C-alpha positions as a LaTeX table, in Angstrom:
\begin{tabular}{lrrr}
\hline
Residue & $x$ (\AA) & $y$ (\AA) & $z$ (\AA) \\
\hline
Unk1 & 2.77 & 21.65 & 9.52 \\
Unk2 & 5.24 & 21.15 & 6.70 \\
Unk3 & 5.47 & 17.22 & 7.27 \\
Unk4 & 1.80 & 16.52 & 7.06 \\
Unk5 & 1.69 & 18.51 & 4.31 \\
Unk6 & 4.18 & 16.25 & 2.58 \\
Unk7 & 2.68 & 13.86 & 3.46 \\
Unk8 & $-0.86$ & 14.42 & 1.74 \\
Unk9 & 1.39 & 15.25 & $-1.93$ \\
Unk10 & 3.13 & 12.12 & $-1.21$ \\
Unk11 & $-0.03$ & 10.41 & $-1.44$ \\
Unk12 & $-2.54$ & 11.79 & $-3.58$ \\
Unk13 & 0.69 & 11.79 & $-6.05$ \\
Unk14 & 0.85 & 8.45 & $-5.57$ \\
Unk15 & $-2.41$ & 7.68 & $-6.20$ \\
Unk16 & $-2.22$ & 9.49 & $-9.43$ \\
Unk17 & 0.37 & 8.10 & $-10.16$ \\
Unk18 & $-1.02$ & 4.26 & $-10.35$ \\
Unk19 & $-3.89$ & 5.79 & $-11.94$ \\
Unk20 & $-3.37$ & 7.71 & $-14.46$ \\
Unk21 & $-0.18$ & 6.50 & $-15.82$ \\
Unk22 & $-0.71$ & 2.56 & $-15.52$ \\
Unk23 & 0.65 & 1.63 & $-18.34$ \\
Unk24 & 4.04 & 4.12 & $-17.96$ \\
Unk25 & 4.51 & 1.57 & $-14.76$ \\
Unk26 & 3.27 & $-1.75$ & $-16.29$ \\
Unk27 & 6.12 & $-4.34$ & $-16.55$ \\
Unk28 & 4.47 & $-7.82$ & $-18.86$ \\
Unk29 & 1.08 & $-6.49$ & $-17.87$ \\
Unk30 & 1.53 & $-6.21$ & $-14.08$ \\
Unk31 & 1.00 & $-2.66$ & $-12.24$ \\
Unk32 & 2.53 & $-1.96$ & $-8.85$ \\
Unk33 & 0.94 & $-0.85$ & $-5.68$ \\
Unk34 & 1.53 & 2.18 & $-5.24$ \\
Unk35 & $-0.94$ & 4.34 & $-2.44$ \\
Unk36 & $-0.26$ & 0.06 & $-0.78$ \\
Unk37 & 3.11 & 0.60 & $-0.60$ \\
Unk38 & 2.75 & 4.00 & 0.99 \\
Unk39 & $-0.22$ & 2.07 & 3.78 \\
Unk40 & 2.74 & $-0.04$ & 4.17 \\
Unk41 & 5.81 & 2.43 & 4.67 \\
Unk42 & 3.57 & 4.25 & 7.16 \\
Unk43 & 2.65 & 1.95 & 9.20 \\
Unk44 & 6.36 & 0.43 & 9.92 \\
Unk45 & 7.47 & 4.07 & 10.27 \\
Unk46 & 4.15 & 5.59 & 12.22 \\
Unk47 & 2.20 & 3.57 & 13.51 \\
Unk48 & $-1.42$ & 1.89 & 12.28 \\
Unk49 & $-3.10$ & 5.50 & 12.66 \\
Unk50 & $-1.47$ & 7.47 & 9.89 \\
Unk51 & $-1.38$ & 4.22 & 8.06 \\
Unk52 & $-5.28$ & 4.22 & 7.97 \\
Unk53 & $-5.26$ & 7.86 & 7.04 \\
Unk54 & $-2.90$ & 6.94 & 4.40 \\
Unk55 & $-4.65$ & 4.70 & 2.57 \\
Unk56 & $-7.96$ & 6.63 & 3.43 \\
Unk57 & $-6.74$ & 9.40 & 1.39 \\
Unk58 & $-5.41$ & 7.09 & $-1.07$ \\
Unk59 & $-8.17$ & 4.91 & $-0.94$ \\
Unk60 & $-10.87$ & 8.05 & $-2.05$ \\
Unk61 & $-8.63$ & 8.95 & $-4.92$ \\
Unk62 & $-8.42$ & 5.26 & $-6.34$ \\
Unk63 & $-12.50$ & 4.66 & $-6.01$ \\
Unk64 & $-13.25$ & 7.82 & $-7.08$ \\
Unk65 & $-10.57$ & 7.42 & $-10.37$ \\
Unk66 & $-12.01$ & 4.18 & $-11.01$ \\
Unk67 & $-14.85$ & 2.85 & $-12.41$ \\
Unk68 & $-16.08$ & 0.76 & $-8.62$ \\
Unk69 & $-18.35$ & 1.70 & $-6.34$ \\
Unk70 & $-17.09$ & 4.58 & $-3.18$ \\
Unk71 & $-15.37$ & 2.36 & $-0.85$ \\
Unk72 & $-13.92$ & $-0.86$ & $-2.60$ \\
Unk73 & $-10.18$ & 0.53 & $-1.88$ \\
Unk74 & $-10.43$ & 2.28 & 1.62 \\
Unk75 & $-12.45$ & $-0.34$ & 3.12 \\
Unk76 & $-8.81$ & $-2.77$ & 1.72 \\
Unk77 & $-6.16$ & $-0.48$ & 2.41 \\
Unk78 & $-7.75$ & 0.88 & 5.73 \\
Unk79 & $-7.99$ & $-2.92$ & 7.28 \\
Unk80 & $-4.65$ & $-3.47$ & 5.84 \\
Unk81 & $-3.08$ & $-0.32$ & 7.22 \\
Unk82 & $-4.39$ & $-1.27$ & 10.55 \\
Unk83 & $-3.00$ & $-4.91$ & 10.35 \\
Unk84 & 0.49 & $-3.89$ & 9.02 \\
Unk85 & 0.59 & $-1.30$ & 11.74 \\
Unk86 & $-0.23$ & $-4.12$ & 14.86 \\
Unk87 & 1.91 & $-6.49$ & 13.20 \\
Unk88 & 4.99 & $-3.78$ & 12.75 \\
Unk89 & 5.18 & $-3.33$ & 16.65 \\
Unk90 & 6.16 & $-6.66$ & 17.17 \\
Unk91 & 8.79 & $-7.48$ & 14.52 \\
Unk92 & 12.26 & $-6.06$ & 13.91 \\
Unk93 & 11.37 & $-3.97$ & 10.95 \\
Unk94 & 14.91 & $-2.66$ & 9.99 \\
Unk95 & 15.92 & $-5.24$ & 7.45 \\
Unk96 & 14.78 & $-4.35$ & 3.72 \\
Unk97 & 13.96 & $-7.88$ & 3.16 \\
Unk98 & 11.58 & $-7.50$ & 6.32 \\
Unk99 & 9.61 & $-4.67$ & 4.36 \\
Unk100 & 9.63 & $-6.03$ & 0.81 \\
Unk101 & 8.18 & $-9.63$ & 2.70 \\
Unk102 & 5.48 & $-7.02$ & 4.76 \\
Unk103 & 4.38 & $-5.21$ & 1.53 \\
Unk104 & 4.49 & $-8.87$ & $-0.32$ \\
Unk105 & 1.92 & $-10.35$ & 1.95 \\
Unk106 & $-0.18$ & $-6.74$ & 2.13 \\
Unk107 & $-0.59$ & $-6.58$ & $-1.35$ \\
Unk108 & $-2.05$ & $-10.21$ & $-1.38$ \\
Unk109 & $-4.26$ & $-9.26$ & 1.30 \\
Unk110 & $-5.61$ & $-6.30$ & $-0.02$ \\
Unk111 & $-5.68$ & $-7.87$ & $-3.30$ \\
Unk112 & $-7.69$ & $-11.02$ & $-1.90$ \\
Unk113 & $-9.80$ & $-8.29$ & $-0.28$ \\
Unk114 & $-10.83$ & $-6.01$ & $-2.59$ \\
Unk115 & $-11.24$ & $-9.28$ & $-5.38$ \\
Unk116 & $-14.19$ & $-10.43$ & $-2.38$ \\
Unk117 & $-15.83$ & $-7.42$ & $-1.80$ \\
Unk118 & $-15.87$ & $-6.87$ & $-6.19$ \\
Unk119 & $-17.51$ & $-10.47$ & $-6.08$ \\
Unk120 & $-20.05$ & $-10.47$ & $-3.54$ \\
Unk121 & $-21.16$ & $-7.49$ & $-5.41$ \\
Unk122 & $-21.02$ & $-9.11$ & $-9.30$ \\
Unk123 & $-21.17$ & $-12.44$ & $-8.27$ \\
Unk124 & $-21.06$ & $-13.69$ & $-12.20$ \\
Unk125 & $-18.61$ & $-11.26$ & $-13.12$ \\
Unk126 & $-15.36$ & $-12.24$ & $-12.28$ \\
Unk127 & $-13.56$ & $-15.63$ & $-11.18$ \\
Unk128 & $-11.83$ & $-15.14$ & $-7.69$ \\
Unk129 & $-9.08$ & $-17.50$ & $-7.60$ \\
Unk130 & $-8.85$ & $-17.05$ & $-11.28$ \\
Unk131 & $-8.54$ & $-13.07$ & $-10.42$ \\
Unk132 & $-6.03$ & $-13.94$ & $-7.57$ \\
Unk133 & $-3.88$ & $-16.08$ & $-9.41$ \\
Unk134 & $-3.35$ & $-14.03$ & $-12.29$ \\
Unk135 & $-3.81$ & $-10.50$ & $-10.93$ \\
Unk136 & $-3.34$ & $-9.88$ & $-7.21$ \\
Unk137 & $-0.20$ & $-12.31$ & $-6.66$ \\
Unk138 & 1.84 & $-10.66$ & $-9.12$ \\
Unk139 & 1.13 & $-6.65$ & $-8.44$ \\
Unk140 & 2.17 & $-7.64$ & $-4.87$ \\
Unk141 & 5.15 & $-8.88$ & $-5.70$ \\
Unk142 & 6.26 & $-6.49$ & $-8.41$ \\
Unk143 & 5.22 & $-4.43$ & $-5.41$ \\
Unk144 & 7.01 & $-6.02$ & $-3.08$ \\
Unk145 & 10.86 & $-5.65$ & $-5.37$ \\
Unk146 & 10.08 & $-2.02$ & $-5.55$ \\
Unk147 & 9.69 & $-1.72$ & $-2.45$ \\
Unk148 & 13.42 & $-0.98$ & $-0.58$ \\
Unk149 & 14.16 & 1.96 & $-3.65$ \\
Unk150 & 10.78 & 3.74 & $-2.96$ \\
Unk151 & 10.97 & 3.17 & 1.11 \\
Unk152 & 14.59 & 4.92 & 0.68 \\
Unk153 & 13.20 & 7.49 & $-1.04$ \\
Unk154 & 10.72 & 7.88 & 1.42 \\
Unk155 & 13.06 & 7.38 & 4.79 \\
Unk156 & 14.77 & 10.88 & 3.00 \\
Unk157 & 11.90 & 13.13 & 2.51 \\
Unk158 & 10.01 & 12.25 & 5.77 \\
Unk159 & 13.70 & 11.47 & 7.62 \\
Unk160 & 11.27 & 8.69 & 9.47 \\
Unk161 & 14.86 & 6.83 & 10.51 \\
Unk162 & 14.78 & 5.54 & 13.88 \\
Unk163 & 17.12 & 5.60 & 16.43 \\
Unk164 & 19.24 & 2.90 & 17.47 \\
Unk165 & 18.05 & 2.01 & 21.82 \\
Unk166 & 20.20 & 3.69 & 24.46 \\
Unk167 & 20.80 & 6.30 & 22.32 \\
Unk168 & 20.27 & 10.22 & 22.84 \\
Unk169 & 19.09 & 12.15 & 20.69 \\
\hline
\end{tabular}
């Protein structure tokens, strides 16, 4: 119960920080995707179901706080959470580079999905390729760079340390 409350608090705080303090987090005009990072963390640590719930909760907050139709962030985060959760069962995800690589790929996938859905609703408003190259890829890279530090803090908070194979708890 306490762990679930901590999960809700962390997801809502990450979404709150990402939507209310984007200038505080910006480096060279790029903001990290904190909720996406949590989606990937919970996909690796707890599986695709927790990742999808994380994407739903964080996506709802992001959609309500932004000026887009309800569902853009939810859809892209839930799809990415499911995919990363399935992929992480097939990978050895103990190394920080693997985790950062998953965050990079998830960031690009989430950004592409979000941009495509937005383009389908407003075809003349944005150029898809320009948005992906100038916004999505740098944001995914920035998010991947800070991943090891955030994952260490999340491991400390949630205690999601995996036991070595063959050990008895």
